[in-house]
C-alpha positions in Angstrom: -28.7 120.6 -26.3 -26.3 123.3 -27.4 -28.1 123.7 -30.7 -31.4 124.2 -28.9 -29.9 126.9 -26.6 -28.3 128.6 -29.6 -31.7 128.7 -31.4 -33.4 130.3 -28.4 -30.6 132.8 -28.0 -31.1 133.9 -31.6 -34.9 134.0 -31.1 -34.6 136.7 -28.5 -31.5 138.6 -29.7 -33.6 141.6 -30.7 -35.1 141.8 -27.2 -31.7 141.5 -25.6 -30.3 144.3 -27.8 -33.2 146.6 -26.8 -33.0 145.6 -23.1 -29.4 146.8 -23.1 -30.4 150.0 -24.8 -33.2 150.5 -22.3 -30.7 150.0 -19.5 -28.3 152.5 -21.0 -31.1 155.1 -21.5 -32.0 154.5 -17.8 -28.5 155.4 -16.8 -28.5 158.5 -19.1 -31.8 159.5 -17.5 -30.2 159.3 -14.1 -27.3 161.5 -15.2 -29.8 164.0 -16.6 -31.7 164.0 -13.3 -28.5 164.4 -11.3 -27.3 167.2 -13.6 -30.6 169.0 -13.3 -30.2 169.0 -9.5 -33.1 166.6 -9.0 -31.0 164.4 -6.7 -30.0 167.2 -4.3 -31.1 170.9 -4.3 -34.3 170.2 -6.3 -35.0 166.8 -4.7 -38.6 167.9 -3.9 -39.4 167.8 -7.6 -37.6 164.5 -8.4 -40.7 162.3 -7.9 -42.6 164.4 -10.5 -39.9 164.6 -13.1 -38.7 161.0 -12.8 -42.2 159.9 -14.1 -41.3 161.5 -17.5 -39.1 158.5 -18.1 -42.3 156.6 -18.9 -42.4 158.3 -22.3 -38.8 157.1 -22.9 -39.8 153.6 -21.8 -42.8 153.3 -24.0 -40.9 154.7 -26.9 -38.2 152.0 -26.4 -40.8 149.3 -26.2 -42.4 150.6 -29.4 -39.1 150.6 -31.3 -38.2 147.2 -30.0 -41.4 145.5 -31.0 -41.4 147.3 -34.3 -37.8 146.0 -34.8 -39.1 142.5 -33.9 -42.0 142.7 -36.3 -39.9 143.9 -39.2 -36.7 141.9 -38.8 -37.9 138.6 -37.2 -41.5 138.3 -38.2 -40.8 139.9 -41.6 -43.6 142.5 -41.2 -46.3 140.0 -40.1 -46.8 140.0 -36.3 -50.0 139.2 -34.4 -50.8 140.5 -30.9 -49.7 137.3 -29.2 -46.3 137.3 -30.9 -45.8 141.0 -30.0 -46.9 140.5 -26.4 -44.6 137.5 -26.0 -41.7 139.5 -27.4 -42.5 142.5 -25.1 -42.7 140.2 -22.1 -39.3 138.7 -23.0 -38.0 142.3 -23.3 -39.5 143.0 -19.8 -37.8 140.0 -18.2 -34.4 141.0 -19.8 -34.8 144.6 -18.6 -35.7 143.3 -15.1 -32.7 141.0 -15.1 -30.4 144.0 -15.8 -32.1 146.3 -13.2 -29.9 145.4 -10.2 -26.8 146.4 -12.3 -28.5 149.7 -13.4 -29.5 150.4 -9.8 -26.0 149.7 -8.5 -24.4 152.1 -11.1 -27.1 154.7 -10.6 -26.9 154.9 -6.8 -23.2 154.1 -6.2 -21.5 156.0 -9.0 -23.9 158.5 -10.7 -25.7 159.7 -7.5 -24.2 158.2 -4.4 -25.9 160.7 -2.1 -29.3 160.3 -3.5 -30.7 158.3 -0.6 -29.3 160.6 2.0 -30.9 163.6 0.3 -34.3 161.7 -0.1 -34.2 160.8 3.6 -33.5 164.3 4.7 -36.2 165.7 2.4 -38.8 163.2 3.6 -38.0 164.0 7.3 -37.7 167.8 6.9 -41.0 168.0 4.9 -42.6 165.8 7.6 -43.7 163.2 5.0 -42.0 160.5 7.1 -40.3 159.9 10.3 -36.5 159.2 10.0 -36.8 155.5 10.7 -39.5 155.1 8.0 -37.5 157.2 5.5 -34.4 155.1 6.1 -36.4 151.9 5.5 -37.9 153.3 2.3 -35.0 155.2 0.7 -32.2 152.6 0.3 -30.7 150.4 -2.4 -32.6 147.3 -1.4 -36.0 149.0 -1.2 -35.5 150.8 -4.5 -34.3 147.7 -6.3 -37.3 145.7 -5.2 -39.7 148.5 -6.2 -37.9 148.9 -9.5 -38.2 145.2 -10.2 -41.9 145.1 -9.5 -42.6 148.3 -11.4 -40.6 147.0 -14.4 -42.5 143.7 -14.4 -46.0 145.2 -14.0 -45.5 148.2 -16.3 -43.5 146.1 -18.8 -46.3 143.5 -19.3 -48.9 146.2 -19.6 -46.8 148.2 -22.1 -46.0 145.1 -24.0 -49.7 144.2 -24.5 -50.7 147.8 -25.5 -47.8 148.3 -27.9 -48.3 144.8 -29.4 -51.9 145.8 -30.0 -50.8 148.9 -31.9 -48.2 147.1 -34.0 -50.1 143.9 -34.8 -50.5 143.2 -38.5 -54.1 143.9 -39.6 -55.8 140.9 -41.2 -56.1 141.2 -44.9 -59.7 141.8 -46.2 -60.9 139.2 -48.7 
């Protein structure tokens, strides 16, 4: 049994490495947003600029699957292998998300939710009760998990399509 678990751990070690890197980049992104004032005085622009992280996310998926193709599949990876690798990466990233969220909103930007609630109420986007239900750790963690799963699977399939080994012509 231990030998079987050890084999599977090695099988996904590349995905684990990249899931940790993704999580660290997520934290760096939060620090950048906070430093740029997007969590307080420029909070009205936060929703727009936070979407730029998608470019970072896709780049990390690309690098991770390229690493898997080169170092695990020895340069020969089909779409299914790439997609499975990307989905494994997605699940590992998702598993790390609660920790990333905790660090982000308790240490990097502990007043983020208070500022978002005030902005939503003052700009008349939401009533206070709605804003408080939406802008909190539990709500954001649940949304982050669903977003990570859905976008991760889609990104995995697309990146695997780009990186699949072309069949040799005979």
